[in-house]
BAPABA-701223 format. One record per residue (C-alpha): residue in three letters; x, y, z. Coordinates in pm, whole numbers, plus 32768, in hexadecimal, padded with zeros to 4 digits. Example, Ala and Ser with C-alpha at 12.3 -4.5 7.8 and 13.67 -1.06 7.14 Angstrom:
BEGIN
ALA84CE7E3E830C;SER85577F9682CA;
***
This chain:
BEGIN
MET7FDE84408169;LEU7FCC83098091;GLU7EBC82D67F8E;ARG7DB681E88013;LEU7D4880C97F34;PRO7C0180527FD0;THR7B817F837EAB;PRO7C107E817DBA;ASP7BC67F6A7C96;GLU7C8F80847D35;TYR7DB17F977D79;ASP7DAF7F1B7C11;ALA7D9B80817B8E;ALA7EC180ED7C66;LEU7F917FCB7BDE;ALA7F4480387A7C;ARG7F7681AB7ABE;HIS80C681AE7B71;GLU820E812C7AE6;THR829280ED7C47;LEU819780AB7D5B;VAL81DB805B7EC9;VAL80AD7FCA7F7F;LYS809E7FB380F9;PHE7FA57EB4817F;THR7F2D7F2982D1;ALA7E107F1E83CE;ALA7D8C801984CB;TRP7DC87F2085E4;CYS7F317ED3857C;ALA80187F7B8677;PRO81597F4985AA;CYS80A67FE1847C;GLN804981168542;LYS81A7813385D3;ILE8256813C847F;ALA814D821083D0;PRO8204835E8400;GLN834782D08370;ILE8290823E8244;ASP81E0838C8206;GLU833484398212;LEU83CB833B8123;ALA82A5836D8035;GLN82E984E38032;LEU845E84B47FF9;ALA842983BB7EDD;LYS82F684587E3A;GLU83B3849F7CF7;LYS841783327CD4;ALA82F582697D66;HIS818A82887DCA;PHE812B820C7F26;ALA7FD681807F7F;GLU7F3880B58093;ILE7E337FA980B2;ASP7D767F6C81F4;VAL7D617DEF81FE;ASP7C0F7DF882A9;GLU7B807EF181B0;ASN7C087E57806F;ASP7C027CE880CA;GLU7BD67C797F60;VAL7D2F7CF97EF9;THR7DC57C8A8043;GLU7D4C7B26800A;ARG7DAA7B297E98;LEU7F117B827EF3;GLY7F287A9A8023;ILE7F717BAE811E;SER7F707B138278;SER80397BFF8354;MET805C7D75837B;PRO81057E498324;THR81547DB181D2;PHE81E87E7780B3;HIS81D87E2A7F40;VAL82A97EE67E44;TYR82327EDD7CDB;SER82EC7F467BA4;LYS82107F687A6F;GLY81057E9A7B1D;GLN81EF7D7C7B77;LEU82397D217CE2;
***
């Protein structure tokens, strides 16, 4: 299961804490998001030594969603040392 980042502070802390961070932007009502969730969870397990995986519910953490201009789901951002 991916780490949930429900607040802007948690998102910012995750960026600072992890050298490589993969963030999935999702929503409970997003059918494609739900369909790929098991594969993303599996990928997170396979790559856990190289990257940290987290997710943001766009309805729950709308401040970060708006800050980053996320307009469709699922959207993935990959960060290296805090840089997209």
